[in-house]
C-alpha positions in Angstrom: -10.5 9.0 32.0 -10.5 6.1 29.5 -12.2 8.3 26.9 -9.6 11.0 27.3 -6.8 8.4 26.7 -8.6 7.2 23.6 -8.9 10.7 22.3 -5.3 11.4 23.1 -4.2 8.3 21.2 -6.3 9.2 18.2 -4.9 12.7 18.2 -1.4 11.3 18.4 -2.0 9.0 15.4 -3.4 12.0 13.5 -0.4 14.0 14.2 1.9 11.2 13.1 -0.1 10.7 9.9 0.0 14.5 9.1 3.7 14.5 9.8 4.3 11.6 7.5 2.1 13.3 4.9 3.9 16.6 5.0 7.3 14.8 5.0 6.2 12.9 1.9 5.3 16.2 0.2 8.6 17.7 1.1 10.5 14.7 -0.2 8.4 14.6 -3.4 9.1 18.3 -4.2 12.6 18.8 -2.8 14.5 15.5 -3.3 14.6 15.7 -7.2 15.9 19.3 -7.3 18.7 18.5 -4.8 19.5 15.3 -6.7 19.7 17.4 -9.9 21.9 19.9 -8.1 24.5 17.4 -6.8 24.3 14.5 -9.3 22.4 15.1 -12.6 23.5 18.6 -13.4 27.2 18.2 -12.6 27.2 15.1 -14.9 25.6 17.0 -17.6 28.0 19.9 -17.2 30.9 17.5 -17.4 29.6 15.9 -20.6 28.9 19.4 -22.1 32.5 20.5 -21.3 33.9 17.3 -22.9 31.6 17.8 -25.9 32.7 21.4 -26.6 36.3 20.2 -26.8 35.3 18.0 -29.7 34.3 21.0 -31.9 35.4 20.7 -35.5 35.1 23.7 -37.8 33.0 22.5 -40.8 33.7 23.1 -44.4 32.0 26.2 -45.7 29.2 24.9 -48.0 26.8 27.9 -47.8 28.4 31.2 -48.7 26.0 33.4 -46.8 26.7 34.3 -43.2 25.0 32.3 -40.4 23.4 35.0 -38.2 22.1 33.9 -34.9 19.3 35.6 -33.1 15.9 35.4 -31.3 12.4 36.0 -32.5 9.3 36.9 -30.5 10.8 38.8 -27.5 9.2 41.4 -25.3 10.2 44.7 -23.7 8.7 47.4 -21.5 6.4 48.1 -24.5 4.4 45.0 -23.4 2.0 45.2 -20.5 3.6 42.1 -18.9 7.3 43.1 -19.1 9.6 45.9 -17.8 12.6 45.0 -19.8 14.8 47.9 -21.0 17.7 48.1 -23.5 20.2 48.3 -20.6 19.1 44.8 -19.5 18.6 43.3 -23.0 21.9 44.3 -24.6 24.3 42.7 -22.1 22.2 39.5 -22.2 22.2 39.5 -26.0 25.9 40.0 -26.1 26.6 37.2 -23.7 24.4 34.9 -25.7 26.3 36.0 -28.9 23.2 37.2 -30.7 23.2 39.1 -34.0 19.6 40.1 -34.0 16.4 40.4 -32.0 12.9 40.6 -33.6 10.5 42.0 -31.0 6.8 41.1 -30.7 5.6 43.5 -28.1 1.9 43.5 -27.3 -0.2 46.1 -29.0 -0.8 49.3 -27.0 -4.1 50.2 -28.7 -6.3 49.3 -31.7 -4.1 51.7 -33.8 -0.6 50.3 -33.7 2.1 52.7 -35.0 5.5 51.5 -36.4 8.3 51.7 -35.9 8.0 51.8 -32.1 9.8 51.0 -28.9 13.4 49.7 -29.2 14.3 49.8 -32.9 17.7 50.1 -34.7 21.3 48.8 -34.4 22.8 48.7 -30.9 26.3 47.4 -30.3 26.2 45.6 -33.7 22.9 43.9 -32.7 19.9 44.5 -35.0 16.7 45.0 -33.0 13.5 45.2 -35.1 10.2 46.3 -33.7 7.1 44.2 -34.2 3.9 43.3 -32.5 2.1 40.3 -31.0 -1.4 40.6 -32.1 -4.5 39.8 -30.0 -5.5 36.2 -30.4 -5.2 34.2 -32.5 -1.7 35.3 -31.9 0.7 36.3 -34.6 4.0 38.2 -34.9 3.6 41.1 -37.4 6.8 42.9 -38.5 5.9 45.7 -41.0 9.4 46.9 -41.7 8.1 50.3 -42.6 6.3 53.4 -41.3 2.7 52.3 -40.9 -0.3 52.3 -38.6 -2.0 48.9 -38.3 -5.7 49.0 -37.4 -6.5 45.9 -35.4 -10.3 46.5 -35.9 -9.8 45.8 -39.6 -10.3 42.4 -41.2 -7.5 40.2 -40.0 -6.9 38.4 -43.3 -6.8 41.7 -45.2 -4.3 43.0 -42.7 -2.0 40.0 -43.1 -2.3 40.3 -46.9 -1.4 44.0 -46.9 1.6 43.6 -44.5 3.1 40.8 -46.6 2.4 42.4 -49.9 4.2 45.6 -48.8 7.3 43.8 -47.8 6.5 42.9 -44.1 6.5 39.6 -42.3 3.7 37.6 -40.5 4.4 34.5 -38.5 1.7 32.6 -36.5 2.6 32.4 -32.8 1.6 29.9 -30.1 1.1 27.2 -32.7 -0.7 25.0 -30.1 -3.7 27.4 -30.5 -6.1 27.5 -33.4 -5.2 29.6 -36.4 -6.4 30.1 -40.0 -3.9 27.6 -41.3 -5.4 27.8 -44.8 -4.6 31.6 -45.0 -2.5 32.0 -48.2 -0.4 35.0 -47.0 1.2 34.2 -43.6 4.8 33.0 -44.1 5.6 30.8 -41.1 4.9 29.6 -37.6 6.6 28.8 -34.3 7.7 25.2 -34.2 9.1 25.9 -30.7 8.1 28.4 -28.1 9.5 28.4 -24.5 6.1 29.5 -23.1 4.2 26.8 -25.1 6.6 24.3 -23.7 6.1 25.5 -20.1 2.3 25.3 -20.2 2.3 21.6 -21.1 4.2 20.8 -17.8 2.2 18.3 -15.8 3.7 19.6 -12.6 4.7 23.3 -12.9 5.3 23.6 -9.1 8.1 21.0 -9.3 9.6 22.9 -12.2 9.4 26.2 -10.3 11.0 24.7 -7.1 13.7 23.1 -9.2 14.4 26.4 -11.0 14.7 28.2 -7.7 17.0 25.7 -6.1 19.2 25.5 -9.2 19.1 29.1 -10.1 22.9 29.6 -10.0 25.5 27.9 -12.2 23.0 25.2 -13.2 20.1 27.5 -14.3 20.5 26.5 -18.0 20.0 22.8 -17.0 16.9 23.7 -15.0 15.6 25.4 -18.1 16.0 22.1 -19.9 13.6 20.4 -17.4 10.7 22.1 -19.2 11.7 20.8 -22.7 9.4 18.4 -24.5 9.6 17.8 -28.2 6.6 19.6 -29.6 5.5 16.6 -31.7 2.0 17.8 -32.4 3.2 21.2 -33.6 6.0 19.6 -35.7 3.5 17.3 -37.3 1.2 20.2 -38.1 4.1 22.1 -39.6 5.0 19.1 -41.8 1.4 18.7 -43.0 1.2 22.4 -43.9 4.5 22.1 -45.9 2.9 19.5 -48.1 0.7 22.2 -49.5 3.1 25.2 -49.6 6.2 26.6 -48.0 5.6 27.4 -44.3 8.8 28.5 -42.5 9.5 27.1 -39.0 11.2 29.3 -36.4 11.9 29.2 -32.7 10.5 31.7 -30.2 12.0 32.7 -26.9 8.8 34.6 -25.9 11.2 36.4 -23.4 9.6 38.7 -20.9 12.0 38.6 -18.0 9.0 38.7 -15.7 8.7 35.5 -13.7 10.4 37.0 -10.7 10.2 38.9 -7.4 11.9 42.3 -7.7 12.0 45.5 -5.8 13.2 49.1 -6.6 13.4 52.4 -4.9 11.1 55.0 -6.4 11.9 58.7 -6.7 9.7 59.5 -3.7 11.8 57.2 -1.6 9.2 54.4 -1.4 9.9 50.8 -2.5 7.9 49.1 -5.3 7.7 45.3 -5.1 7.0 43.7 -8.4 5.9 40.0 -8.9 5.2 37.7 -11.8 4.1 39.2 -15.1 5.6 42.5 -14.0 2.6 43.3 -11.8 3.1 45.7 -8.8 2.6 43.8 -5.5 2.9 46.8 -3.2 4.4 50.3 -2.8 5.5 51.1 0.7 7.9 52.9 2.9 11.2 51.1 3.4 11.0 48.8 6.4 13.0 46.1 8.0 12.7 43.7 5.1 13.8 46.3 2.6 16.8 47.2 4.8 17.6 43.4 5.0 17.1 42.5 1.3 17.7 45.5 -0.9 21.2 46.4 -2.1 22.7 48.6 -4.7 20.4 49.1 -7.7 21.4 47.5 -11.0 21.3 49.2 -14.4 17.5 48.9 -14.5 17.1 50.2 -10.9 16.3 46.8 -9.3 17.7 46.7 -5.8 16.5 43.1 -5.2 15.9 40.3 -7.7 14.9 36.7 -7.4 14.5 35.7 -11.1 13.4 32.5 -12.9 13.4 33.6 -16.6 16.4 35.9 -17.2 16.9 37.5 -20.7 20.2 35.7 -21.0 18.9 32.2 -20.3 16.0 32.7 -22.7 18.3 34.1 -25.4 20.7 31.2 -24.9 18.0 28.5 -24.9 16.2 28.6 -28.3 17.6 30.4 -31.3 16.9 30.9 -35.0 19.8 30.9 -37.4 19.4 32.8 -40.7 21.7 32.5 -43.6 21.9 35.9 -45.2 24.3 38.3 -47.0 24.0 41.3 -44.7 23.1 41.9 -41.1 20.0 44.1 -41.6 16.3 43.8 -40.7 15.3 43.7 -44.4 17.9 41.1 -45.4 17.3 38.9 -42.4 13.5 39.0 -43.0 13.9 38.2 -46.7 16.0 35.1 -46.1 13.9 34.0 -43.1 10.8 33.9 -45.2 12.7 31.9 -47.9 13.4 29.3 -45.2 17.1 29.8 -45.2 17.0 29.1 -41.4 17.3 26.4 -38.8 16.6 26.4 -35.1 18.9 25.4 -32.3 19.1 24.9 -28.6 22.3 26.8 -27.8 22.6 25.9 -24.1 23.6 22.4 -25.3 26.2 23.6 -27.8 26.8 26.5 -30.2 25.4 25.6 -33.6 27.1 27.9 -36.0 28.7 25.8 -38.7 25.7 23.5 -39.2 24.6 23.4 -42.9 22.1 21.5 -45.0 22.4 21.6 -48.8 21.7 19.6 -52.0 24.2 18.7 -54.6 24.1 17.6 -58.3 25.8 14.7 -60.0 29.1 16.6 -60.1 29.0 17.4 -56.4 28.2 21.0 -56.9 25.8 22.6 -54.4 22.7 23.7 -56.1 20.3 24.4 -53.2 20.5 25.3 -49.6 18.1 24.9 -46.7 14.7 26.4 -47.6 15.2 26.3 -51.3 13.1 24.5 -53.9 14.7 22.4 -56.6 13.7 20.0 -59.3 14.3 16.3 -58.5 16.2 15.7 -61.7 18.9 18.2 -60.6 19.4 16.6 -57.1 21.7 13.7 -56.6 22.4 14.0 -52.8 21.3 15.8 -49.7 24.2 16.7 -47.5 24.4 18.0 -43.9 27.5 18.8 -41.8 27.8 19.7 -38.1 30.5 21.2 -35.9 29.8 18.3 -33.4 29.2 14.6 -33.8 25.4 14.1 -33.8 22.7 11.7 -34.7 21.4 12.9 -38.0 17.7 12.1 -38.7 16.3 12.8 -42.2 12.5 13.4 -42.5 10.6 13.3 -45.7 7.2 14.8 -45.7 7.2 14.4 -41.9 8.3 10.8 -41.8 11.7 9.6 -40.6 13.3 7.8 -43.5 17.0 7.6 -42.6 19.5 8.3 -39.8 23.2 8.2 -39.0 24.7 8.2 -35.5 27.7 9.8 -34.0 28.9 11.6 -37.1 30.0 15.0 -38.2 28.6 14.6 -41.7 25.6 13.0 -43.5 24.7 12.2 -47.1 21.6 10.7 -48.6 21.0 9.9 -52.3 17.7 11.3 -53.4 17.7 11.4 -57.2 14.2 11.4 -58.6 12.7 11.2 -55.1 10.3 14.2 -54.7 9.3 15.5 -51.3 10.2 17.9 -48.5 13.3 16.9 -46.7 14.5 18.3 -43.3 17.1 17.3 -40.7 16.9 16.8 -37.0 20.3 16.7 -35.3 20.5 15.1 -31.8 23.3 15.4 -29.2 23.9 12.6 -26.6 23.7 13.6 -22.9 23.4 11.0 -20.1 22.6 8.3 -22.7 19.7 10.3 -24.1 19.6 11.8 -27.6 18.5 15.4 -27.1 17.1 17.5 -30.0 19.7 20.2 -30.8 18.8 21.4 -34.3 15.7 21.4 -36.5 16.2 22.6 -40.1 13.7 24.0 -42.5 13.1 21.7 -45.4 14.7 21.5 -48.8 11.8 21.2 -51.2 12.5 18.6 -54.0 9.8 18.7 -56.7 
């Protein structure tokens, strides 16, 4: 009898320990998301609303139009996405995009262009391109061509660029042939690259699910980390030749649980990476969960990475004369571009130029100019920011809470770029990264 009591006490202790353990796990994973939902995100939303009211239209320094868009996005032409134009266009319009450069995964060793979604739709330029098998790069031929992925990679890059196309290295955290003389740029930010460096992706996932409504854009910000290693790499490469930096959304719209009715009346359940989970006859769960199909046929959706929230997160702005694939590409590879995080604030109006001794603008972002012709570097912003000036990758000057910035750089050779930061909850969040002005 005494032995039974001892065993009972031990079991009771074990039950209590397990209960405390599971409670601790629940608290660890669920308290932060709910704290975000009811404290942090409302504060951020309040600050953002107040910030937007402080918008000031900047003086027009750069005559070319600032076109905003996204690079490295995916559609149904990729094995891990089912995105169609009917889903992409409304998201792009809501995010106020002017262009989308696609980088769908190759379908075979022989890659034919143009392919997939390609053209102008509701005033949005959509250009077809491909994400090559690793080392990953975005190849945009801009012509009728068949790429042979069995051919020598360096020769392929050379031929695409020589014939007017564009090649940017993707996933810059991976190894690439950085010494290749022909590629034109690289990703200095990629949403996917930012996600994979998360130390606790489960917490990010739970937070995203709990805050998937009006605060989804703030839950996206939880994955943001400044990509310091990639930025440093980019700076070092620019010390040898111009390497353009761009932002990548890497949008797939595929981290979700979705369901749709098939033509035969069955229901297909689709999980992460657009993979089919099951195809079955409608049962009680389908009757409970499925509603009216949307434009893409989905009768049930529980999404984490919508097209809109990706399109509204990381953008590339290109200064160009006309809204066309060719013109945008030409100015992008010249470096007439900056990247922005638009869920914080709309960036149009931000400009970075150099001026001569008479105050005349003689170079814009991405240009190269002789040091004897440059007196000042000048940047202006539609919102008060902290301006940080980097020379050859080193922070050399800053100015806080200002709409404009000037720096005298006569006879000071180097590559100069700006980082603009917005203040939220007493933190200076990166908002804009410019390409350099090259003073030689």
